[in-house]
C-alpha positions in Angstrom: 96.9 127.5 88.5 95.9 123.9 85.6 99.3 125.5 83.3 100.9 126.1 86.9 99.9 122.3 87.3 100.4 121.0 83.9 104.4 122.9 84.7 105.6 121.4 87.8 104.5 117.9 86.1 106.5 118.2 83.0 109.2 118.7 85.8 108.9 116.1 87.5 108.4 113.3 84.5 112.5 114.0 83.9 112.9 114.2 87.7 111.5 111.0 87.8 112.3 109.2 84.3 116.6 111.0 84.1 117.9 112.5 86.7 117.4 109.2 89.1 118.5 106.6 86.3 121.1 109.0 85.8 122.0 108.9 89.1 121.9 105.3 89.4 124.7 105.2 86.7 127.1 107.3 87.9 127.6 105.7 91.5 126.9 102.0 89.8 123.7 101.0 92.0 122.3 97.4 90.8 118.5 98.5 90.9 116.7 100.7 88.9 114.2 103.8 89.2 111.4 102.3 90.8 112.2 102.9 94.4 113.2 106.1 94.7 110.3 108.0 93.2 108.5 105.5 95.7 110.2 107.4 98.2 110.4 111.1 96.1 106.2 110.7 95.8 105.7 109.7 99.3 107.7 112.8 99.8 105.4 115.0 97.5 102.2 113.8 99.5 104.2 114.3 103.3 104.8 118.2 101.6 100.6 117.7 100.1 100.0 118.4 103.7 102.5 120.4 105.1 101.7 122.5 102.7 97.9 122.9 103.3 99.0 122.5 107.4 101.5 125.4 106.9 98.3 127.6 105.3 96.0 126.5 107.3 96.7 127.0 110.9 100.3 129.4 110.0 99.3 131.6 107.5 95.4 131.7 107.7 95.2 135.0 106.7 96.4 135.2 104.3 94.8 135.3 100.6 94.7 131.7 98.7 96.0 133.4 95.8 98.5 135.0 97.0 100.3 131.9 99.4 99.4 130.5 95.3 101.7 133.0 94.1 104.7 133.0 96.9 104.8 128.8 97.0 105.5 128.8 93.3 108.0 131.9 93.2 109.8 129.5 96.6 109.3 126.4 94.6 110.4 127.3 91.3 113.8 129.8 92.6 113.9 125.4 94.7 114.8 123.6 92.0 116.7 126.0 89.7 119.4 126.1 92.6 119.3 122.4 93.8 118.7 121.6 89.1 123.0 123.5 89.2 123.1 121.6 92.5 123.1 118.0 91.1 123.6 118.9 87.5 127.9 120.6 89.2 127.6 117.5 91.3 126.8 114.7 87.7 129.2 116.8 86.0 132.4 115.8 88.5 131.9 112.4 89.2 131.3 111.7 84.9 134.8 113.8 84.5 137.2 111.3 81.6 139.3 108.7 83.7 143.7 109.4 82.7 144.7 107.7 79.1 147.0 105.3 80.9 143.6 103.2 82.5 141.3 102.9 79.6 143.3 100.6 77.6 144.6 97.7 78.1 148.4 97.1 77.7 149.2 93.8 76.8 153.0 91.8 76.2 152.4 89.4 73.4 156.2 88.6 73.7 155.2 86.7 76.5 153.2 84.7 74.9 155.7 82.9 72.1 
């Protein structure tokens, strides 16, 4: 359980620190990641409560160990799939623009 919790925490840090920061930069939003981190944390707490309610009332006959292992598999698959989708979305967003628009061409003959 400790190793699993450590693994979840190690995933939490890059997503909150790097992913949200890159998302703000990619979509050119003015601000910082503080608000997004608070929103994600609140959904995390809500998810914890919903998991406990589901285990106690929806799957009461399942042992905690089997429930925890199954939940870890589901979370691992979900995070992997969502990470690939996010990677593809940011890759598409960060395609380089055409070379003709990168530099402004000045016509110096009009100046002199």
